[in-house]
C-alpha positions, 0 to 999 in steps of 0.5 A: 726436264725441270723441277718445275715441270717434276714439282707440278707432277708430284704437287698436282696430282692427289694419285702421284702423291699417294702412290709414293707414300704406298711405295714408301710403305711398301719398301718398308714393310719388306724392309722389315719382313725379309733380308736386304736384297728383297728391298733393294729389288724392291725400291728397284721396282718402284725407281723403274715404275716411278722413272716410266710414270716420269718419261709418260708424262713428260711426252703427253706434255 
């Protein structure tokens, strides 16, 4: 996987950028409302989701 593909994936699809912003806000809210354990769990789940989205996009090409 190259950086060019990742850049194209993020910047050519507005919904991808909005997804990443939404994830950042959710992680920040979990951080504020709970302790670090739940925050790390939330970050881990979102990293897996992003990896699956990138993998699906990679297979489509």
